[in-house]
N, C-alpha and C positions, 0 to 999 in steps of 0.2 A: 457553456459547459458545466457537469456534475465535477464535484472533490470530493473523494471518503478521505475523512482526518480515521485514521485507525490506533488506537494506544492502547500498549500489553504492557505488563508484568510477565518476567517468564521465571517459573519455576528454576529452581537448583536442580539441577546435573539434566537437562533434559538439552543444551544447545550439539549436541551431537549428531539426535535425533531430530532436532525441529531445522538447522541449517539443509539439510539435502533438499526436505521440504518443500520451506520457503525458498531457495533458488528454485523447483522446479516452476511452484506458486506463477515468480518473478517470471519463465519460461513463457506457461502456459494465459496469464491475462495477458503478453504482447500480443497475444493469438486473437482475442479475441475484434470483430471490423471495433470503432468507436472507440476504441482503449488510446489513448492522448502519454504518458508518464506514470514513473510510479517511482519514490526514489522513500529510502529509510533513513532516520535516527537515532537513534543512543543517546539520552541524558547522560549526564554526570551520574545517577541517581540512579540508570538501571530501566526507566520508561525508555520503551522502543513508540518511533511514532513513524508511522505510513504514510505518506500523503500520497494517492493515487487519482485521475485525471483520465473520465472519458468524456471525446465528445456529448452524448443526451444520454438520458435516463433508459431508453432504452437499452444502449450501448453494456451504463451499468444491468441491464435486468438480467443481459445475454449475463454475465461474469456472475452473478450473483447464485443462478440459477446452473452453472456450468456442473455435473455434477463430483467431477476431480475437484473442482476448489469446493463444492458440497459437504464432500468427504474429505478435506485440510478443516475447511471452518469445526467440526466435527473431533477431529485430532487435537485439534488449538486447547478447545475448552475443558475436552478431556483430561489430558494430558501435558501440556504445555504451556498453559498461563493461568496465574495466581489473581488477573484481573486485566479485563480490556474493556474498554469502547468503542464505539464509533459514530461516527455524523456526518452524515448524509448535504453536501452542503449545493447549493444552486452555486456558482459564480456569480455576478451581481454587474460587477464594472470588473476590470483587471489593465495592470497598465504595467507598461515596463520600458527597461528602461538601461541599453549599454554602453556603458562608457566609450570611444572610438581609440582604437589605437594612436599613439602621439609616436611622430615621425623622429629619427631619429636621439631618439631615447634607449 
């Protein structure tokens, strides 16, 4: 699995324009074969973090070269973000645990 950690800070006053574009990118990412998931978070200090998972480097590559995604990246750099950083990571180990539901509670 390949994980992208995308960290940004927004320029003031761009949320109304950014929101629809971000929604469209979420929809588009889901169409890429090998896409697993993505989720975004906003910290108290305004930093935004999005974690994106793909099954393989090839799936990530298809996302990276998508023309509509490329246009959105350029728009983000030009207008929306005051700073951004992304890290591409290969998962070395994964462990998952989910608590079982307790009966009668």
